[in-house]
MARBA-3410 file (N, C-alpha, C, O; in Angstrom, 1 decimal):
77
132.5,-3.9,140.4,131.7,-2.8,140.8,130.5,-2.6,140.0,130.5,-2.9,138.8 ~ 129.5,-2.2,140.6,128.2,-2.0,139.9,128.0,-0.5,139.6,126.8,-0.1,139.3 ~ 129.0,0.3,139.6,128.9,1.7,139.3,130.2,2.1,138.5,131.2,1.5,138.5 ~ 130.0,3.2,137.8,131.2,3.8,137.1,132.0,4.7,137.9,131.4,5.6,138.7 ~ 133.3,4.7,137.9,134.2,5.5,138.6,134.5,6.7,137.8,134.9,6.6,136.6
134.5,7.9,138.4,134.9,9.1,137.7,136.5,9.2,137.7,137.1,9.4,138.7 ~ 137.0,8.9,136.5,138.5,8.8,136.3,139.2,10.2,136.7,140.3,10.1,137.3 ~ 138.5,11.3,136.4,139.1,12.6,136.8,139.3,12.7,138.3,140.3,13.2,138.8 ~ 138.3,12.4,139.0,138.4,12.4,140.5,139.4,11.4,141.0,140.1,11.7,142.0 ~ 139.4,10.3,140.4,140.4,9.3,140.8,141.8,9.8,140.6,142.7,9.6,141.4
142.0,10.4,139.4,143.4,11.0,139.1,143.8,12.0,140.1,144.9,12.1,140.6 ~ 142.8,12.9,140.5,143.1,13.9,141.5,143.5,13.3,142.8,144.4,13.7,143.5 ~ 142.7,12.3,143.2,143.0,11.6,144.5,144.4,10.9,144.4,145.2,11.0,145.4 ~ 144.7,10.3,143.3,146.0,9.7,143.1,147.1,10.7,143.2,148.2,10.4,143.8 ~ 146.9,11.9,142.6,147.9,12.9,142.6,148.2,13.3,144.1,149.3,13.5,144.5
147.1,13.5,144.8,147.3,13.9,146.2,148.0,12.8,147.0,148.9,13.1,147.8 ~ 147.6,11.5,146.8,148.3,10.4,147.5,149.8,10.4,147.2,150.6,10.2,148.0 ~ 150.1,10.5,145.9,151.5,10.5,145.5,152.3,11.7,146.2,153.4,11.5,146.6 ~ 151.6,12.8,146.3,152.3,13.9,147.0,152.7,13.7,148.4,153.6,14.3,148.9 ~ 152.0,12.7,149.0,152.3,12.4,150.4,153.7,11.7,150.5,154.3,11.6,151.6
154.2,11.2,149.4,155.6,10.6,149.4,156.6,11.5,148.8,157.7,11.0,148.5 ~ 156.3,12.8,148.6,157.3,13.7,148.0,158.6,13.8,148.8,158.6,13.8,150.1 ~ 159.7,13.8,148.1,161.0,13.9,148.7,161.9,14.6,147.7,161.6,14.6,146.5 ~ 162.9,15.3,148.2,163.9,16.0,147.4,163.2,17.0,146.5,163.6,17.3,145.3 ~ 162.1,17.6,147.0,161.4,18.7,146.3,160.3,18.3,145.3,159.2,18.8,145.3
160.6,17.3,144.4,159.6,17.0,143.4,159.6,15.5,143.1,158.9,15.1,142.1 ~ 160.2,14.6,143.9,160.2,13.2,143.6,159.2,12.5,144.5,159.0,12.9,145.6 ~ 158.5,11.5,143.9,157.6,10.7,144.7,157.7,9.2,144.3,158.1,8.9,143.2 ~ 157.4,8.4,145.3,157.5,6.9,145.0,156.4,6.5,144.1,155.3,6.9,144.1 ~ 156.8,5.6,143.1,155.8,5.0,142.2,155.1,3.9,142.9,155.6,2.7,143.0
154.0,4.2,143.5,153.3,3.2,144.3,151.8,3.1,144.0,151.0,2.6,144.8 ~ 151.4,3.6,142.8,150.0,3.5,142.4,149.8,2.7,141.1,150.8,2.4,140.4 ~ 148.6,2.5,140.8,148.2,1.8,139.5,148.9,2.5,138.3,148.9,3.7,138.2 ~ 149.5,1.7,137.5,150.2,2.2,136.3,149.3,3.0,135.3,149.7,3.9,134.7 ~ 148.0,2.6,135.2,147.1,3.3,134.3,146.9,4.7,134.9,146.9,5.7,134.1
146.7,4.8,136.2,146.6,6.1,136.8,147.8,7.0,136.6,147.7,8.2,136.2 ~ 149.0,6.4,136.8,150.2,7.1,136.6,150.4,7.6,135.2,150.8,8.7,134.9 ~ 150.0,6.7,134.2,150.1,7.1,132.8,149.2,8.3,132.5,149.5,9.2,131.7 ~ 148.0,8.3,133.1,147.0,9.4,132.9,147.6,10.7,133.5,147.5,11.8,132.9 ~ 148.3,10.6,134.6,148.9,11.8,135.2,150.0,12.3,134.3,150.2,13.6,134.2
150.8,11.4,133.7,151.8,11.8,132.8,151.2,12.5,131.5,151.7,13.5,131.1 ~ 150.1,11.9,131.0,149.4,12.5,129.8,148.9,13.9,130.1,148.8,14.7,129.2 ~ 148.6,14.1,131.4,148.0,15.5,131.8,149.2,16.5,132.1,148.9,17.6,132.3 ~ 150.4,16.0,132.1,151.5,16.9,132.3,151.9,17.1,133.7,152.6,18.0,134.1 ~ 151.3,16.3,134.7,151.6,16.5,136.1,152.9,15.8,136.6,153.4,16.2,137.6
153.3,14.8,135.8,154.6,14.1,136.2,155.4,13.9,134.9,154.9,13.9,133.8 ~ 156.7,13.8,135.1,157.5,13.5,133.9,157.4,12.0,133.6,156.7,11.2,134.3 ~ 157.9,11.6,132.4,157.7,10.3,131.9,158.1,9.2,133.0,159.2,9.2,133.4 ~ 157.1,8.4,133.4,157.3,7.4,134.4,158.0,6.1,134.0,158.3,5.2,134.8 ~ 158.2,6.0,132.6,158.7,4.7,132.1,160.2,4.7,132.1,160.9,5.0,131.1
160.7,4.4,133.3,162.2,4.3,133.5,162.5,3.4,134.6,161.5,2.8,135.2 ~ 163.7,3.2,135.0,164.1,2.2,136.0,164.1,2.8,137.4,164.4,2.0,138.4 ~ 163.9,4.1,137.5,163.9,4.7,138.8,162.7,4.2,139.7,161.7,3.8,139.1 ~ 162.9,4.2,141.0,161.8,3.8,141.9,160.9,5.0,142.2,159.8,4.8,142.8 ~ 161.3,6.2,141.8,160.4,7.3,142.0,160.1,8.0,140.7,160.8,7.8,139.7
159.1,8.9,140.8,158.8,9.7,139.6,159.0,11.1,139.9,159.1,11.5,141.1 ~ 158.9,12.0,138.9,159.2,13.4,139.1,158.0,14.2,138.8,157.4,14.1,137.7 ~ 157.5,15.0,139.8,156.4,15.9,139.5,156.9,17.1,138.7,158.0,17.6,138.9 ~ 156.1,17.5,137.7,156.4,18.7,137.0,155.9,19.9,137.8,155.3,19.8,138.8 ~ 156.3,21.1,137.4,155.8,22.3,138.1,154.3,22.4,138.1,153.7,22.7,139.1
153.7,22.0,136.9,152.2,22.0,136.8,151.7,21.0,137.8,150.6,21.3,138.4 ~ 152.3,19.8,138.0,151.8,18.8,138.9,151.9,19.3,140.4,151.0,19.1,141.2 ~ 153.0,20.0,140.7,153.2,20.5,142.1,152.2,21.6,142.4,151.6,21.6,143.5 ~ 151.9,22.5,141.4,150.9,23.5,141.6,149.5,22.9,141.7,148.7,23.3,142.5 ~ 149.2,21.9,140.9,147.9,21.3,140.9,147.6,20.5,142.3,146.6,20.7,142.8
148.6,19.8,142.7,148.5,19.1,144.0,148.3,20.1,145.2,147.6,19.8,146.1 ~ 149.0,21.2,145.1,148.9,22.2,146.2,147.5,22.7,146.2,146.9,22.9,147.2 ~ 146.9,23.0,145.0,145.5,23.5,144.9,144.5,22.5,145.4,143.6,22.8,146.1 ~ 144.8,21.2,145.1,143.9,20.1,145.5,143.9,20.0,147.0,142.9,19.9,147.7 ~ 145.1,20.0,147.6,145.3,19.9,149.0,144.6,21.1,149.7,144.0,20.9,150.8
144.8,22.3,149.2,144.2,23.5,149.8,142.7,23.4,149.8,142.0,23.7,150.8 ~ 142.2,23.0,148.6,140.7,23.0,148.4,140.0,21.9,149.2,138.9,22.0,149.7 ~ 140.7,20.8,149.4,140.1,19.6,150.1,140.5,19.3,151.5,139.8,18.6,152.2 ~ 141.7,19.7,151.9,142.2,19.2,153.1,142.8,20.3,154.1,143.2,20.0,155.2 ~ 142.9,21.6,153.6,143.4,22.6,154.4,142.5,23.0,155.6,141.3,23.0,155.5
143.2,23.3,156.7,142.4,23.7,157.9,142.5,25.2,157.9,143.5,25.9,157.8 ~ 141.3,25.8,158.0,141.2,27.3,158.0,141.6,27.9,159.3,141.5,29.1,159.5
END
C-alpha cells in the first residue's frame, strides 16, 4: 500500500465485524488478523485470546463499545 492505515479505525471496524459472529451473549469467532485481535485485547474489549478455544469473549466494555459503533455508523433512524 502506498498510504498509511489508521489502526484505530481498523480496530473499530474489526470490533464491529467480530460482533457479527456473536453467540451465547458475548462469544465471537476468532476470524481476524491476530495483530488486530491483540490490540482489541490490549484495549480491554475482549478477554485474553491466547487459548485453544475457537471463539473469543467480549468484555462488557467491548460489548458497550461495539453497540456505540454500530449505532453511530450503521443504525437506521
